C-alpha positions as CSV (number, residue, x, y, z in Angstrom):
1,M,10.5,25.7,-28.6
2,L,7.0,26.1,-30.1
3,I,6.1,29.4,-31.6
4,D,2.7,30.5,-33.0
5,E,3.7,31.2,-36.7
6,E,0.7,33.4,-37.1
7,T,2.1,36.0,-34.7
8,P,5.2,37.8,-35.9
9,Q,5.9,39.2,-32.4
10,A,6.0,35.6,-31.0
11,L,8.5,34.6,-33.8
12,A,10.6,37.7,-33.1
13,R,10.7,36.9,-29.3
14,G,11.7,33.3,-30.1
15,I,14.5,34.3,-32.4
16,K,15.7,36.9,-29.9
17,W,15.7,34.3,-27.2
18,L,17.8,31.9,-29.3
19,L,20.3,34.6,-30.2
20,E,20.6,35.9,-26.6
21,D,20.7,32.6,-24.7
22,D,24.4,31.5,-24.5
23,R,23.3,27.9,-24.1
24,W,22.3,27.8,-27.8
25,T,25.3,29.7,-29.4
26,H,27.2,26.4,-30.0
27,F,24.4,25.2,-32.2
28,G,25.0,28.1,-34.6
29,K,28.8,27.5,-34.6
30,N,28.4,23.8,-35.2
31,A,25.8,24.4,-38.0
32,K,28.2,26.7,-39.8
33,E,31.0,24.1,-39.7
34,W,28.6,21.4,-40.9
35,A,27.3,23.6,-43.7
36,K,30.8,24.1,-45.0
37,K,30.8,20.4,-46.1
38,F,28.2,21.4,-48.7
39,S,30.0,24.3,-50.3
40,W,30.5,24.1,-54.1
41,D,34.3,23.7,-53.6
42,E,33.8,20.8,-51.2
43,V,31.2,19.1,-53.4
44,A,33.4,19.4,-56.4
45,N,36.4,18.0,-54.5
46,R,34.4,15.0,-53.3
47,L,33.0,14.4,-56.8
48,D,36.5,14.6,-58.3
49,K,37.7,12.0,-55.8
50,L,34.8,9.8,-56.5
51,I,35.3,9.9,-60.3
52,Q,39.0,9.2,-59.8
53,G,38.2,6.2,-57.7
54,G,39.5,7.5,-54.4
């Protein structure tokens, strides 16, 4: 989707379209799960495993 970034109304319409179109809701759910891999707890656990050689 291309949006004219100079037009706030166009950006608002694009965001509304993404939020209301059921075909795109799975992207948000997948993104949330993917982002969890980068939480401080997860990063600390990975670093700890790396340091301990595992």
